[in-house]
N, C-alpha and C positions, 0 to 999 in steps of 0.2 A: 260645335253648340248648338243645341235647338233653338227653334224660333222663339219658343215660351222661356226661355230663359234671359231675355232682354229684360233688362233694368228700364232702360233710357233707349230710345230710337229717334233720332232727331232726322226731321224733312225739310229740306232747304235747298237753295243754289249753293255752289260752291266754285269758288274764284281765286287766281292767283293776283295779289295787291304788289304792284310795282312801287314803292316808295320814293318820290322826287324828291331831295331834299332841298329847300330853296330859302335864300337870305334875302337874295334881292327884289323884293317884296314891300308892301306897305298894308297895313291892317286899316281900314276904315268904319267906325260902328258909330250906331247912333247915341243919342245922347245917352240913353241906359246901357248903353254898352252890350245890349241883347240882341241886337241884327248887325252883324259885322259882315264885310266883303273884302275879299283878299284881291291886291291889285297889282298890275304888271305895266309896264310900258307897252303900248298897243303898238303892233308894226315893228317891234325891235327884235333882238336877240338876249332872252334872259337866262345868264347862266345860273347851273345849279352846282350843287355840293356833291350829291351821290345818288347813286340807284339802287336800291335792296330789294330783291322781290322776294316775298313770302308765298309759297304755295298752300293750297287747300286750306283757305279761310272762308269766312262767309259766316253769318248770325248762327247758322245750325251747324256746320262743319266746327266752328271754335266751340259751341254746344257741347258736341260729341265728344271734343277732347278735353274738355273741361270735366264732363263727367264721368270719364276713362280716369282720369289722371287721381279724381278723388273716389275712386274704387269702384265704380258701377260698369255693369257690361252693357257696353252702349253699341250701336250702329250708327251708320248713315243712309239716308234714302236720298240719292242726291242723282245730277247727269253732270257726263263730263264729256268734251271732245277727244275724237281720236288723234289728237296731235301731242307734241311735246309735255306740254304744258300739264294734259290728263295726265300723263303717265306720272307727273312730278308730283301733283297733287295726291295718285293713288298711294305712291311712295312713301309720302310724308305723312297719310292716315295709317297706313299698314304699320310704320314706325310706332305711331302713337299707340297702337294694337286697338285701333277704331275697327269695327268691321266694316269691310267695303263689299259684302255679297249684294248690297241691295243698289249699289250704285250703276248706272247704265253708262256706256258708252258709246258716243255715237260718232263713227268714224267719219263722217261726211261733215261734220261741224267742228267748232273752234270750242274750246275751253273759256269759260269768263276770265277776261281780264282787265282790272281796275288799276286805274292811276290815282295814287294817293301822294297831293302837295303837302309837302310835310313842311310848316312853316311855324318855328319857335317851338312851341310842345304841342300844337295841334295839328288838325289836318281836314282838308277838303277833298273828297273822292269824286273821282269823274269814273261812273259807272257805266256798264253796259250788260246786260243779261239776254245770252243769245236763246233764241225761241225755241227750245228745246220741247218735243212732243212729250208731255206730260205722262206716267203711268205710275200707279203705286203697286208695287210688288208685294207678294205675301209676306207681310212683317210679322205675322202671327200674332200673339196677346202679349206684348209688351207692357212693364206697368207704368212707365210712363211715355206719352209722344211729345216731343217738343217740334214745333209748328213753327217755321219762320221763313223769312224773305224768299221770293219767288218772283219770277219773270210777268210781264205783263199780259202775257197770253195764257195764264195759268187758273183763269176763271175755272174753269168746268174741273180742273185737278182739286182745286178746293171743294168743291161738291162732293166730288169721290174720297177724298179724305176724309171729310165731317159724316159722311153716311158710314163710312167704316166704322168710324169712332161711334155712331150711334149703334151700331151693329155691336159693339164690343164695348159696354157699358163699363167694365171693368177696369178700361185702360183710362187712365187720368191725362187730360189733354194739357199742356202748356204752349201758352199763343203769345210767342213774340213777334207782332205785324215790322214787316219791311214797309220800303217804300211804295211800292206798286200794291202790298194789299191793303195800307193805308189810302191810296187812290181809289181803291174798288170802293171804300165806303163801307160804314158798318152795317148797312140795310143788304148790302150786296154780300155780305159774310155773316149776316144775322145769325144764321144755324151754327157757324161756327163759334163766335161769341158766347152763344147760349151753351156750347157744350164743353166750354172751357174751365177746368179747375183753377188754373192760375193763369193769371192775363200780368202781362210786364211792359211798360214803355216809359218813354222820359216825359217830363211835363208837357212840354211845347206839340209832341205826338198826342198827348190823351187830349189836349185841345183842339187840335185838328180831326181826330177822329170822332169826338163828341160835337163838334161844329159848335165851340162856346169860347166867350172870352172870359169863363170863368178863373179865376188865379187861386183860388184859394185850395190847397190841396186835398183838404180832409171833403170839401163838397165836390171834387172831381173824381176821390175814390169811390165815393157813392154814387156817383153819376156812374162811372165805368161799370160799376158792380150791376148797377140797374140794368145796364144791356146784356147782362148774362153770367160774367164770368163769378163764381164763389169768392176765388180771393183776387184783389187787384192790388198791384205793387205799380208805384210811380217814382220814378226816381228824379232828382233835380241838379244833376251835375254837383259842383263840389259842396253844396249845400247839403244834400244826404238823401234819405230814400224815405217813403212811407207806402205801409200795407194798411190793407182794410181786409179782414177774413170775415166781417160779418157779424161778429161778436164785439170788435175793437178795432181802431185805428192806430198805429204805431209810428213814430218817428226812428230813423235809424241814424245817427251821424255818420260821415266817412271816417274811415280808418287813416290813423295820422300817416301821411306820407314820411318814408326816412328820408328823403333828399327830395327835389322837386322834379315833379314828373317829366320825364323825358321823349316820350311820344305817346299820345292818349288814344290809340287806334283799339278797339277792342275793348274800352273799361265797360261800355255798357253791355258786351254782350258776357264778359267776365261776371257783372252782378248779375244779370238775370240767370245765365246757365247754373252759375254755383246756388243762388236760390232754390231751384228747382232741384237741382241735384241734393239738396239738403233736403227738399222735401220727400226725395225720392230714398235719402238713405233714413228717414223716419223722424227728422227733426220737425220741432213746432214751427209756427209762422214766425216767433220771435227768434229762435236760434237759427233758421237758415236767413234770417233778416241779420242777423249779427255775423255769420259766414261771408255772406256775399260781398261786401265793402271790402274784404282783406284780399281777393283775389284782383278787384278792379284796383288796389293799390299797387298790387304786384306789379300788373300786367303794364300800367303804364311807366313804369321804370326800362321797358326794354322795348324794341322794335317790332310791330305788330301785336297782333292778338293772340298769338299763340304762346310764344316761348316762357311769357313769365307766370302763365297759369300753374298754379301750385297743387302740389298731391296733399293728400289729407293730414299726413303727420306735418306736414309744413304749414298748412293753413291752423291747425290745432295750435300751433307752437307761437305764431301772433298772437292768436286768439288769448293763451294764457298769458303774454305779454303785454295786451292791451292795456291803454291808460281807466283809470275809474271811469271816468265818463262815456266811457266806449260801451252801450248798451241801449237796447231799445226804451222808448218812453211812450205811453201812453198819450193820444192827442184828442 
């Protein structure tokens, strides 16, 4: 495959997620049930139900798999350690037909390994990003670059990627910031935000990035677009999602769950990557907005962020069976 044939190149860290299913815990929330804490007995032995390891995940790895399953020619730019877990990640990506030519193996380092505390249908993730020496391989001129979660030592790498994108204006950038990218602040990453075609985050993340207590989604969308992105998308959990393309703002309800969610890891990644993949496939903003919640609905029926990702025909079948009120509306 020639470099210029890629539809979708995802850039970001890759990890193995170890899901530790627990029942002997308690959830403590504030009066609005918005800020919650999971609690264990301190200094005790806490039993767990099971452990299930899922290799080759992370915002960008998940996006590359989602795009491939939807029919795009996709590749991943990432870093892995020279250990067993790194090989396991490579094998998982190859099985998904995601091109791994741009993944660098660091023989003397570990592969990122995260612990997911799975309680009821939600999760709390213990993360650690290994400090890889980031570098950008020659990715050619893909139609879309999907840029997401990286380690805290990646500030210089962001400048390199952003400059590459400015040097190739024909490439469209989708930006889904991870934990450390949000900590860097929008001023540090100002050029990245300005170069962004599609920006996606959840409501709480938008408030953190914009340093505001504003709660009105339509206002947050406009504020986000004022930072630079041409299209801003903000998700709000089970309430639905919103998008603003500069011409109009839209609300999209969630796709009805066929049964209660089993495990919620990857729901946001599924939404974000499906929206961008839809745009890469030539859909309008409202069409992409109607695709994205379907993959989120599917992912939460399985363990981990990858298994439930749909292929295009499967997704279209759900769309054809959608209830009458499942459609975007202007706000």
